[in-house]
KEKE-400578 format. One line per 3 residues: number of its first residue (from 0); their letters; for each residue x, y, z of C-alpha. Coordinates in steps of 0.02 Angstrom, whole numbers, plus 50000, padded with zeros to 5 digits. Each point is the difference from the previous one (the first is absolute). Example, Ala and Ser with C-alpha at 12.3 -4.5 7.8 and 13.67 -1.06 7.14 Angstrom:
0) as) 50615/49775/50390 | 50069/50172/49967
//
This chain:
0) xxx) 52743/58185/52948 | 49976/49838/50099 | 50089/49900/49865
3) xxx) 50149/50118/50008 | 50007/49981/50191 | 49996/49809/49990
6) xxx) 50135/50001/49867 | 50108/50114/50108 | 49983/49879/50148
9) xxx) 50048/49850/49892 | 50154/50092/49935 | 50048/50049/50178
12) xxx) 49984/49820/50064 | 50102/49933/49854 | 50135/50131/50032
15) xxx) 50011/49952/50184 | 50011/49815/49956 | 50136/50035/49871
18) xxx) 50099/50102/50125 | 49992/49862/50132 | 50051/49867/49875
21) xxx) 50151/50100/49944 | 50054/50022/50181 | 49984/49815/50047
24) xxx) 49968/49883/49851 | 50045/49842/50101 | 49847/50023/50110
27) xxx) 49885/49979/49847 | 50084/49843/49930 | 49915/49829/50009
30) xxx) 50041/49928/50171 | 49982/49820/49940 | 50170/50015/49913
33) xxx) 50082/50004/50171 | 49923/49836/50056 | 50098/49877/49893
36) xxx) 50165/50062/50075 | 49937/49986/50177 | 49935/49821/49973
39) xxx) 50162/49955/49915 | 50095/50054/50155 | 49884/49900/50111
42) xxx) 50022/49843/49897 | 50189/50015/50007 | 49992/50010/50189
45) xxx) 49889/49845/50004 | 50129/49908/49897 | 50137/50048/50123
48) xxx) 49896/49939/50147 | 49951/49836/49916 | 50079/49852/50087
51) xxx) 49968/50050/50180 | 50146/50071/50096 | 50108/50037/49849
54) xxx) 49993/50186/49965 | 50088/49997/49832 | 50182/49997/49944
57) xxx) 50121/50138/50041 | 50000/50102/50158 | 49849/50019/50112
60) xxx) 49864/50105/49924 | 50024/49935/49824 | 50131/50131/49953
63) xxx) 50102/49954/49847 | 50180/49954/50039 | 50152/49945/49901
66) xxx) 50055/49895/50148 | 49955/49814/50022 | 49818/49961/50039
69) xxx) 49977/50010/50187 | 49846/49953/50100 | 50012/50095/50164
72) xxx) 49890/49878/50096 | 50094/49844/49944 | 50063/49886/50139
75) xxx) 50180/49945/50022 | 50076/49827/50018 | 49946/49925/50166
78) xxx) 49846/50111/50017 | 49823/49931/50008 | 49827/50042/49935
81) xxx) 49853/49960/50114 | 49823/49980/49934 | 49826/49932/50028
84) xxx) 49970/49847/49892 | 49815/50037/49970 | 50008/50184/49950
87) xxx) 50186/50011/49953 | 50008/50159/50102 | 50170/50036/50075
90) xxx) 50021/50045/50182 | 50150/50043/50109 | 50092/49855/50081
93) xxx) 49916/49941/50158 | 49821/50047/49956 | 49878/49857/50028
96) xxx) 49920/50026/49829 | 50153/49925/49917 | 50000/49819/49945
99) xxx) 50162/49977/49902 | 50172/50078/49991 | 50113/49984/49847
102) xxx) 50183/50047/49991 | 50142/49991/49874 | 50154/49931/50087
105) xxx) 50140/49967/49877 | 50054/50001/49817 | 50115/49886/49902
108) xxx) 50055/49980/49819 | 50049/49830/49933 | 50048/49925/49832
111) xxx) 49940/49824/50045 | 49883/49927/50132 | 50008/49826/50073
114) xxx) 49828/49935/50044 | 49986/49860/50128 | 49850/49886/50025
117) xxx) 49987/49970/50187 | 49896/49843/49977 | 50120/49908/49884
120) xxx) 50163/50089/50038 | 50031/50029/49815 | 50078/50164/49944
123) xxx) 50004/50076/49827 | 50074/50162/49929 | 49875/50128/49935
126) xxx) 50064/50113/49862 | 49925/50166/49943 | 49959/50039/49819
129) xxx) 50148/50046/49891 | 50058/50178/50034 | 49913/50004/50171
132) xxx) 50040/49966/50182 | 49900/49988/50160 | 49957/50136/50125
135) xxx) 49930/49930/50162 | 49904/50101/50128 | 49968/49928/50172
138) xxx) 49825/50041/50064 | 49923/49960/50169 | 49815/50003/50044
141) xxx) 49928/49971/50172 | 49831/50005/50087 | 49993/50140/50128
144) xxx) 49822/49990/50063 | 49958/49938/50174 | 49847/49902/49947
147) xxx) 49978/49816/49957 | 49981/50037/49815 | 50084/49932/49845
150) xxx) 50090/50122/49886 | 50079/49979/49828 | 50162/50081/49947
153) xxx) 50003/50088/49830 | 50018/49887/49848 | 50166/50005/49907
156) xxx) 49923/50089/49851 | 49951/50145/50113 | 50182/50056/49988
159) xxx) 50088/50088/49855 | 50177/50059/49974 | 50006/50179/49934
162) xxx) 50156/50070/49920 | 49992/50164/49904 | 49882/49960/49854
165) xxx) 50004/49811/50023 | 49881/49890/50102 | 50050/49820/50042
168) xxx) 49880/49865/50058 | 50049/49861/50122 | 50061/49835/49930
171) xxx) 49865/49871/50038 | 50063/49850/49899 | 50164/49974/50091
174) xxx) 50029/49821/49946 | 49872/49902/49899 | 50107/49843/50010
177) xxx) 49993/50002/50191 | 49820/50059/50011 | 50046/50166/50080
180) xxx) 49863/50101/49916 | 49892/50128/50088 | 49820/50039/49951
183) xxx) 49959/50142/50120 | 49885/49878/50090 | 50033/49991/50186
186) xxx) 49981/49811/50024 | 50105/49956/49848 | 50135/50130/50030
189) xxx) 50019/49953/50184 | 50062/49830/49941 | 50135/50087/49897
192) xxx) 50055/50098/50152 | 50005/49844/50110 | 50078/49878/49875
195) xxx) 50136/50105/49915 | 50143/50111/50052 | 50130/50097/49903
198) xxx) 50163/49925/50063 | 50105/50119/50107 | 49864/50133/49984
201) xxx) 49835/49941/50072 | 49817/49964/49966 | 49894/50071/49859
204) xxx) 49872/50134/50046 | 49818/49951/49971 | 49826/50048/50062
207) xxx) 49965/49904/50158 | 49861/49982/50127 | 50058/50067/50168
210) xxx) 49923/49999/50173 | 50015/50136/50129 | 50129/49978/50136
213) xxx) 49865/49933/50118 | 49960/49856/49884 | 50166/49956/49920
216) xxx) 49975/49824/49935 | 50153/49908/49941 | 50063/50065/49834
219) xxx) 49866/50133/49986 | 50092/50148/50073 | 50094/50140/49910
222) xxx) 50068/49969/49827 | 50170/50057/49940 | 50076/49965/49831
225) xxx) 50079/50063/49840 | 49910/50072/49850 | 50097/49965/49840
228) xxx) 50012/50119/49852 | 50090/49977/49834 | 50092/50160/49955
231) xxx) 50123/50043/49861 | 50183/49962/50033 | 50034/50187/49995
234) xxx) 49873/50034/50138 | 50062/50096/50151 | 49904/50055/50154
237) xxx) 49986/50188/49981 | 49904/50143/50084 | 49861/49960/49874
240) xxx) 49977/49821/50063 | 49847/49960/50108 | 49899/49849/50053
243) xxx) 49814/50034/49986 | 49866/49908/50098 | 49819/50021/49945
246) xxx) 49874/49972/50141 | 49823/50031/49942 | 49997/50169/49912
249) xxx) 50151/50059/50098 | 50183/49980/49962 | 50155/50002/50109
252) xxx) 50179/50026/49942 | 50167/49950/50073 | 50162/50081/49944
255) xxx) 50118/49860/49950 | 50145/50121/49980 | 50012/50019/50187
258) xxx) 50108/49975/50151 | 49932/49942/50167 | 50038/50156/50099
261) xxx) 49870/50127/50046 | 49968/50184/50033 | 49866/50108/50078
264) xxx) 49959/50174/49934 | 49926/50130/50117 | 49932/50163/49928
267) xxx) 49944/50149/50103 | 49845/50074/49914 | 50026/50172/50075
270) xxx) 50186/50029/49976 | 50034/49882/49854 | 50146/49923/50094
273) xxx) 50042/49823/49943 | 50083/49869/50110 | 50062/49839/49919
276) xxx) 50041/49861/50123 | 50099/49846/49946 | 49941/49847/50096
279) xxx) 50114/49865/49930 | 49936/49825/49959 | 50060/49827/49947
282) xxx) 50111/50075/49863 | 50064/50147/50101 | 50178/49935/49990
285) xxx) 49995/50041/49812 | 49944/50181/50020 | 50137/50131/50007
288) xxx) 49904/50163/49970 | 49832/50086/49980 | 49963/50141/49879
291) xxx) 49848/50114/49996 | 49948/50124/49865 | 49859/50125/50017
294) xxx) 49948/50078/49834 | 49922/50171/50031 | 49863/50079/49897
297) xxx) 50124/50122/49921 | 50104/49854/49934 | 50140/50014/50127
300) xxx) 50052/49844/50097 | 50054/49983/50181 | 50121/49854/50023
303) xxx) 50043/49918/50165 | 50095/49840/50037 | 50082/49904/50140
306) xxx) 50136/49868/49985 | 50072/49866/50112 | 50140/50047/50119
309) xxx) 50176/49964/49938 | 50029/49869/50134 | 49836/49908/49962
312) xxx) 49954/49880/49860 | 49820/50059/49982 | 49885/50143/50047
315) xxx) 49939/49993/50180 | 49813/49976/50026 | 49909/50151/50072
318) xxx) 50105/50119/49897 | 49894/50143/49936 | 49991/50141/49874
321) xxx) 49912/50167/50028 | 49936/50115/49863 | 49933/50164/50069
324) xxx) 49846/50071/49916 | 49947/50179/49967 | 49817/49989/50046
327) xxx) 49843/49892/49994 | 50005/49850/49883 | 49895/50011/49841
330) xxx) 50031/49830/49921 | 50096/50077/49855 | 50182/49957/50041
333) xxx) 50069/49829/49950 | 50099/49906/50131 | 50109/49852/49948
336) xxx) 50097/49895/50126 | 50125/49867/49947 | 50102/49871/50094
339) xxx) 50172/49973/49926 | 50082/49829/50003 | 50187/49975/50027
342) xxx) 50028/49980/49812 | 49908/50160/49956 | 49834/49919/49951
345) xxx) 49854/50114/50049 | 49829/49945/50063 | 49855/50122/50004
348) xxx) 49906/49982/50163 | 49890/50155/49992 | 49939/50110/49858
351) xxx) 49848/50110/50032 | 49940/50179/49988 | 50004/50083/50171
//
């Protein structure tokens, strides 16, 4: 009798277990099978974040896009990065933790360079490799601290030229015949900066020891010069073209496809209203219009633009565009703002999820 009762209990327990399994089989599967996928996702995020401030190609948030790679936090021509030389941490302009500021000021493309030795007065042409030409980027670095401390500007090899899938390194051996060779050693490279110039262009950028403004010894102040890259003859500066500076484990990018005119974007968190203010800049005489596109979550796009007045040659600074929202912002709508040059060339100045 007892054996029959035990057997009945076992059968009942098995029946209950079977019924629960049939209702929800996923709950009884091995949970360790889920882990590889979750770690895989984490590793992909780590790869996107590698390199400091760069958050990965495409639009902010790592979303895939058929449009050119765009780094939303990249600086424009004429804009500066400020950082602490010891920790490489970046702080807003004016903070006393900063030691050095670095900016990208100008870009040129040339088929031939003429290198002049300031000591001897001799001048020789410098030719690129066959099928290539030169792209020159003017970089300035300055000490910004208020203490009597020496600082060193980034070495030339800290910079890279990024263009779509290609990465170009700076040209260090500019002219072996004239001795214009850089070694990424401050003392050596300073001599290159002081002894050679590129005729009709300027000095060569190198790492240099700099003093703060309170202790500016002769020749030891800010450094400004040109970094030289060899690029294919077919190379054009496109929305994919950036200059990258590596400082410690961090990286900073400048858009080289840029125009020196600036905007501010104001977003109301509660209403979702967006105000785009055009501030002008050194190249404002080239800008004739601004366009803004807000891609909604349902795929629709709101387009707004403003053009110069008929009796004016360029768009007036302090012109603005308004896009009215429909509620609190959720960071899911993509806003793109472009400045349009007189010849129709477009420059992306803002591209972020709002």
